[in-house]
Every structure is written in C-alpha cells, then in structure tokens.
N, C-alpha and C positions, 0 to 999 in steps of 0.2 A: 515475550518476543525475544527470541534467542538468536545469537550468532549474526549480528549485523555485518561483521567483517566478511563472513562467508557469502552472504547475499550480495554485498558490495563487490566482491571479487567476481561473482557470476555476472553482475550487471556490467562491470568493466570489460569482461570478456565478450559479452554479446552486443554491447552498445545499442540497446533498443532506444528508440526515440522517446518512448513513454514507459513508465513503470507505475502500476496501480498498487499501492500498499494498502492491504486490507486484511482483516481477520475473518475467521469463519463465523457463520451465523448458525444458531441452533434451530435449524429448520430442516424439513425433508429428511434425507438419509442421515444427517448428523444426529438426529434424535433416536436412531435405532440403538437399542441397548448394547449390542455387540460392538459398536464403534467406540464405546467407552468415553464418549464426550458428555459434558454437562453444561448447562446454561452458564454456570459460574466460570467455565473455561473460556468463554468468549472474551476477547480483549475489549476494554473500554476504548472509546474514541481517543482519549488522551494518550493511551499507550500506543495506539497506531500512529498518532501524530508524532510522538517522541521517536518512535522507530523510523518513521519516514524522514524526520529531520536528521537523525543519525546517518541514515543511508545517503542523504543529500551531502552531508559533510564528507563522508568517505568516498563518494563518487564524483562530486562536483555537479551533480544534477540539481535542478531548480525545483523547489516546492512551488507548484503552480496553482493548484486548486484542491479543495477539500469538500466533502459532502458528509456532514456529521450523521445524518439519518442512515446513510448507507455504510458508514464507518469506513470511508475510503479517502486516501490522499493521493493526488496525482503528482508524479515527478516527471519533468521534461529534461531531455539531455542538454539542450541549449536554448538560446533565445529564438532561433528559427523554429525549433520544434514547438516551443511555447506559443509562438505567433500563429503557426499553422495547424494547431491542434483542432481536432474535431470534437473531442470530449470537452463538454462545457457543463459543469455541474450546476451552474447558475440557471440553466434552462430546464433542469429537472423539477 
C-alpha cells in the first residue's frame, strides 16, 4: 500500500463523505495472466486497516466500520456523515 500522502491529498481535494479503503481481489479479470497479478499480491486485511488508519490521520476522516471478509474499511468525513451513512457492514 503505497503513497498514503498522495491519496490523502486527493481526498482533501474532493472532500467525499465516504471513502472505502480496500485492496484488489484475485478473482475475475484479475486472474488473467496478462494482468500480471498474483494471489500473493493481494493485501491482507491488516495492511488495509493500517493504510486506512494512516489516511484517517492525514485527512481527519473517521474510521467508521470495517468488514474483514471483504477486506474493506470505511472512512467518514465527519460525525454527520458517520451518523447518516447507508453503508452498514454489520448488516452484511
């Protein structure tokens, strides 16, 4: 997981209410040999969490939810976004 500062700059420019931090999954087109991806290239959940926490520190966003099986962490811009979110990993 590279360049958190660059991603943080993009987030600060766009100011989305939500950011889903996730890695790729080795399914579908990702498995095509010409893509050059391998199963071992998939980030583990802890790497995704660490990256999301770094983005939160750099942007002031709030780590709101995570779903380990999907390897995703949800960041919210502020408490209003957190309160009004539709994405609820607990319902999955």
